[in-house]
C-alpha positions as a Markdown table, in Angstrom:
| # | Residue | x | y | z |
|---|---|---|---|---|
| 1 | Met | -14.9 | 56.4 | -91.3 |
| 2 | Gln | -13.8 | 57.5 | -87.8 |
| 3 | Leu | -15.4 | 55.7 | -85.0 |
| 4 | Pro | -17.3 | 57.9 | -82.5 |
| 5 | Phe | -15.4 | 58.6 | -79.3 |
| 6 | Ile | -12.2 | 57.0 | -80.5 |
| 7 | His | -10.5 | 60.3 | -79.8 |
| 8 | Leu | -11.4 | 59.8 | -76.1 |
| 9 | Asn | -10.3 | 56.1 | -76.1 |
| 10 | Leu | -14.0 | 55.2 | -75.5 |
| 11 | Leu | -16.5 | 53.0 | -77.3 |
| 12 | Phe | -19.4 | 55.2 | -76.5 |
| 13 | Asn | -20.5 | 58.1 | -74.4 |
| 14 | Pro | -20.2 | 56.7 | -70.9 |
| 15 | Phe | -23.2 | 58.8 | -69.7 |
| 16 | Gly | -25.7 | 57.7 | -72.3 |
| 17 | Glu | -28.5 | 55.3 | -71.5 |
| 18 | Leu | -27.4 | 51.8 | -70.2 |
| 19 | Thr | -29.3 | 48.5 | -70.4 |
| 20 | Pro | -30.5 | 47.1 | -67.0 |
| 21 | Gln | -27.8 | 44.4 | -67.3 |
| 22 | Gln | -25.1 | 47.0 | -67.9 |
| 23 | Arg | -26.3 | 49.0 | -64.9 |
| 24 | Lys | -26.1 | 45.8 | -62.7 |
| 25 | Glu | -22.5 | 45.3 | -63.9 |
| 26 | Ile | -21.2 | 48.8 | -63.0 |
| 27 | Ala | -23.5 | 49.6 | -60.0 |
| 28 | Val | -21.6 | 51.1 | -57.0 |
| 29 | Val | -23.8 | 50.1 | -54.0 |
| 30 | Asp | -23.3 | 48.6 | -50.6 |
| 31 | Leu | -25.9 | 46.0 | -49.8 |
| 32 | Pro | -24.5 | 43.4 | -47.5 |
| 33 | Ser | -27.4 | 43.4 | -45.2 |
| 34 | Cys | -29.8 | 42.6 | -48.0 |
| 35 | Lys | -28.2 | 39.4 | -49.1 |
| 36 | Asp | -30.5 | 36.4 | -48.6 |
| 37 | Ile | -33.0 | 38.1 | -46.4 |
| 38 | Leu | -35.7 | 38.1 | -49.0 |
| 39 | Tyr | -35.8 | 34.3 | -48.7 |
| 40 | Lys | -37.5 | 34.7 | -45.4 |
| 41 | Lys | -41.2 | 35.2 | -45.5 |
| 42 | Ser | -42.8 | 38.5 | -45.2 |
| 43 | Val | -39.7 | 40.7 | -45.7 |
| 44 | Ala | -39.9 | 44.0 | -47.6 |
| 45 | Ile | -36.9 | 46.0 | -48.8 |
| 46 | Gln | -37.7 | 49.5 | -49.9 |
| 47 | Phe | -35.4 | 52.0 | -51.7 |
| 48 | Tyr | -37.0 | 55.4 | -51.7 |
| 49 | Ala | -35.8 | 58.9 | -52.7 |
| 50 | Asp | -36.7 | 61.6 | -55.1 |
| 51 | His | -36.1 | 61.3 | -58.9 |
| 52 | Gly | -32.6 | 60.6 | -60.1 |
| 53 | Arg | -31.0 | 59.6 | -56.8 |
| 54 | Gly | -30.2 | 56.0 | -57.8 |
| 55 | Lys | -33.2 | 53.9 | -56.6 |
| 56 | Thr | -33.3 | 51.8 | -59.8 |
| 57 | Thr | -29.6 | 51.2 | -59.7 |
| 58 | His | -29.8 | 49.9 | -56.1 |
| 59 | Leu | -32.8 | 47.7 | -56.9 |
| 60 | Leu | -31.0 | 46.3 | -60.0 |
| 61 | Ala | -27.9 | 45.5 | -58.0 |
| 62 | Leu | -30.0 | 43.8 | -55.3 |
| 63 | His | -31.8 | 41.8 | -58.0 |
| 64 | Lys | -28.4 | 40.4 | -59.1 |
| 65 | Met | -28.3 | 38.5 | -55.9 |
| 66 | Tyr | -31.7 | 37.0 | -56.6 |
| 67 | Pro | -31.5 | 36.1 | -60.4 |
| 68 | Glu | -34.3 | 33.6 | -60.3 |
| 69 | Thr | -36.9 | 36.2 | -59.2 |
| 70 | Glu | -39.1 | 38.4 | -61.4 |
| 71 | Tyr | -38.2 | 42.1 | -61.9 |
| 72 | Ile | -41.0 | 44.4 | -63.1 |
| 73 | Lys | -40.6 | 48.1 | -64.1 |
| 74 | Leu | -43.9 | 50.0 | -63.7 |
| 75 | His | -45.0 | 53.1 | -65.6 |
| 76 | Thr | -47.9 | 55.4 | -65.0 |
| 77 | Gly | -51.2 | 53.5 | -65.8 |
| 78 | Asp | -49.6 | 50.0 | -65.7 |
| 79 | Gln | -51.4 | 47.1 | -64.1 |
| 80 | Ile | -49.9 | 44.0 | -62.7 |
| 81 | Lys | -51.2 | 40.5 | -62.3 |
| 82 | Thr | -51.6 | 39.6 | -58.6 |
| 83 | Cys | -51.0 | 35.8 | -59.0 |
| 84 | Pro | -49.1 | 34.4 | -56.0 |
| 85 | Gln | -45.4 | 35.1 | -56.2 |
| 86 | Lys | -42.6 | 34.0 | -53.8 |
| 87 | Ile | -40.3 | 37.0 | -54.2 |
| 88 | Leu | -40.9 | 39.9 | -56.4 |
| 89 | Phe | -38.9 | 43.0 | -57.5 |
| 90 | Ile | -41.0 | 46.1 | -58.4 |
| 91 | Asp | -39.4 | 49.3 | -59.7 |
| 92 | Ser | -41.6 | 52.5 | -59.2 |
| 93 | Val | -44.4 | 50.7 | -57.2 |
| 94 | Glu | -46.0 | 54.1 | -56.6 |
| 95 | Asn | -47.4 | 53.9 | -60.1 |
| 96 | Leu | -49.9 | 51.4 | -58.8 |
| 97 | Ser | -52.9 | 52.6 | -56.9 |
| 98 | Lys | -52.8 | 51.9 | -53.1 |
| 99 | Arg | -55.7 | 49.3 | -53.6 |
| 100 | Asn | -53.6 | 47.5 | -56.3 |
| 101 | Arg | -50.4 | 47.7 | -54.1 |
| 102 | Leu | -52.3 | 46.1 | -51.2 |
| 103 | Lys | -53.4 | 43.3 | -53.5 |
| 104 | Leu | -49.9 | 42.9 | -54.6 |
| 105 | Tyr | -48.6 | 42.6 | -51.1 |
| 106 | Gly | -51.2 | 40.0 | -50.2 |
| 107 | Asn | -49.9 | 37.8 | -53.0 |
| 108 | Thr | -46.2 | 38.1 | -52.5 |
| 109 | Ser | -44.1 | 36.2 | -49.9 |
| 110 | Ser | -41.3 | 38.9 | -49.8 |
| 111 | Ile | -40.8 | 41.9 | -51.9 |
| 112 | Ala | -38.1 | 44.6 | -53.0 |
| 113 | Ile | -39.4 | 48.0 | -54.3 |
| 114 | Thr | -38.5 | 51.5 | -55.3 |
| 115 | Ser | -40.7 | 54.4 | -54.5 |
| 116 | His | -40.6 | 58.2 | -54.5 |
| 117 | Thr | -42.4 | 58.2 | -51.1 |
| 118 | Asp | -41.9 | 56.2 | -48.0 |
| 119 | Leu | -44.5 | 53.3 | -48.1 |
| 120 | Ser | -43.1 | 51.6 | -45.0 |
| 121 | Arg | -46.4 | 52.2 | -43.0 |
| 122 | Glu | -48.6 | 50.4 | -45.5 |
| 123 | Leu | -46.0 | 47.6 | -45.9 |
| 124 | Lys | -46.0 | 47.1 | -42.2 |
| 125 | Gln | -49.8 | 47.0 | -42.1 |
| 126 | Ala | -49.6 | 44.3 | -44.8 |
| 127 | Gly | -47.5 | 42.2 | -42.5 |
| 128 | Tyr | -44.0 | 42.8 | -43.8 |
| 129 | Gln | -40.9 | 43.3 | -41.8 |
| 130 | Val | -39.5 | 46.4 | -43.5 |
| 131 | Leu | -35.9 | 47.2 | -44.3 |
| 132 | Asn | -36.2 | 50.9 | -45.3 |
| 133 | Ile | -33.3 | 52.5 | -47.3 |
| 134 | Lys | -33.3 | 56.2 | -48.2 |
| 135 | Ile | -31.0 | 56.7 | -51.2 |
| 136 | Ser | -28.7 | 59.7 | -51.3 |
| 137 | Val | -25.2 | 59.9 | -52.7 |
| 138 | Arg | -23.7 | 62.8 | -50.7 |
| 139 | Asp | -20.2 | 61.4 | -50.2 |
| 140 | Asp | -17.7 | 63.0 | -52.7 |
| 141 | Ala | -15.5 | 59.9 | -52.9 |
| 142 | Leu | -18.5 | 57.7 | -53.6 |
| 143 | Leu | -19.7 | 60.0 | -56.4 |
| 144 | Phe | -16.1 | 60.0 | -57.8 |
| 145 | Glu | -16.2 | 56.2 | -58.0 |
| 146 | Ile | -19.7 | 56.1 | -59.6 |
| 147 | Leu | -18.9 | 58.5 | -62.3 |
| 148 | Asn | -15.4 | 57.2 | -63.2 |
| 149 | Arg | -16.5 | 53.6 | -63.2 |
| 150 | Arg | -18.9 | 54.5 | -66.0 |
| 151 | Ile | -16.1 | 56.0 | -68.0 |
| 152 | Glu | -13.9 | 53.0 | -67.3 |
| 153 | Tyr | -16.8 | 50.7 | -68.5 |
| 154 | Ala | -16.8 | 52.6 | -71.9 |
| 155 | Arg | -13.1 | 52.2 | -72.4 |
| 156 | Arg | -11.9 | 51.2 | -75.9 |
| 157 | Asp | -8.3 | 50.3 | -75.4 |
| 158 | Lys | -5.3 | 50.4 | -73.0 |
| 159 | Gly | -4.1 | 53.9 | -72.2 |
| 160 | Asn | -5.5 | 57.1 | -70.9 |
| 161 | Ile | -9.1 | 57.9 | -70.7 |
| 162 | Pro | -10.9 | 61.1 | -69.5 |
| 163 | Val | -11.4 | 61.4 | -65.6 |
| 164 | Val | -13.9 | 63.4 | -63.6 |
| 165 | Asp | -11.5 | 64.7 | -61.0 |
| 166 | Met | -12.4 | 65.8 | -57.5 |
| 167 | Gln | -12.6 | 69.6 | -58.4 |
| 168 | Ser | -15.3 | 68.8 | -60.9 |
| 169 | Ile | -17.0 | 66.6 | -58.4 |
| 170 | Tyr | -17.3 | 69.5 | -56.0 |
| 171 | Lys | -18.7 | 71.8 | -58.8 |
| 172 | Leu | -21.3 | 69.1 | -59.9 |
| 173 | Lys | -22.3 | 68.7 | -56.3 |
| 174 | Thr | -22.7 | 72.4 | -55.8 |
| 175 | Glu | -24.9 | 72.6 | -58.8 |
| 176 | Phe | -26.9 | 69.4 | -58.7 |
| 177 | Gly | -26.6 | 68.2 | -55.1 |
| 178 | Asp | -27.3 | 64.4 | -54.9 |
| 179 | Asn | -29.2 | 64.2 | -58.2 |
| 180 | Ile | -27.2 | 61.7 | -60.0 |
| 181 | Arg | -29.4 | 61.6 | -63.1 |
| 182 | Ala | -28.9 | 65.4 | -63.5 |
| 183 | Ile | -25.1 | 65.1 | -63.0 |
| 184 | Glu | -25.0 | 62.3 | -65.7 |
| 185 | Ala | -27.1 | 64.4 | -68.2 |
| 186 | Cys | -24.7 | 67.2 | -67.7 |
| 187 | Leu | -21.7 | 64.9 | -68.3 |
| 188 | Tyr | -23.3 | 63.4 | -71.3 |
| 189 | Glu | -23.3 | 66.8 | -73.0 |
| 190 | Lys | -19.8 | 67.4 | -71.8 |
| 191 | Phe | -18.5 | 64.2 | -73.4 |
| 192 | Gln | -20.4 | 64.9 | -76.7 |
| 193 | Asn | -18.2 | 68.0 | -77.0 |
| 194 | Met | -14.8 | 67.0 | -75.7 |
| 195 | Ser | -12.1 | 67.1 | -78.3 |
| 196 | Gly | -9.5 | 65.0 | -76.6 |
| 197 | Ile | -8.4 | 63.0 | -73.6 |
| 198 | Glu | -8.3 | 65.3 | -70.5 |
| 199 | Asn | -9.7 | 65.7 | -67.1 |
| 200 | Val | -13.3 | 66.8 | -67.3 |
| 201 | Asn | -13.3 | 70.5 | -66.7 |
| 202 | Met | -16.6 | 71.8 | -65.3 |
């Protein structure tokens, strides 16, 4: 029985769903100014952008610096206990009502969040010093690194593996802009149908 993706020298489709731990391991982010600052009281770090831009990846990478803290992924309709927390990581905080967000802020020493909208005003009103980071991968070289690191992570053995070259990066950016999730979905289908090791041809 032939193993899937062995013809690409890969263990799996590199653009399939990854676990949170895997995403932490391969995240390409630059967060030097965020290290240790959440240990100060009343600090909020907010990653905000539209869908698919990499907010969760940034939050997961930041959480790697604070492994003892709680990480919560919220979905529509979820509730959260507001017991006192020292530092808290909340992905998709906009899924809480404003009333519940304010309760949350009042029970947390410092917080890191993702949101589709800029919540810095209410964070400041709650007494936080806010580090506001809008996520957008518009640099071609950075996108090249993000996509090819995922392929490298799926490597099966020594030797060649497929590469998303700069020509394909330009085409993907033209079609999808900075929507990383849409780019990855497109590449997932591409890798499902590749017959051999070659540069990805978009």
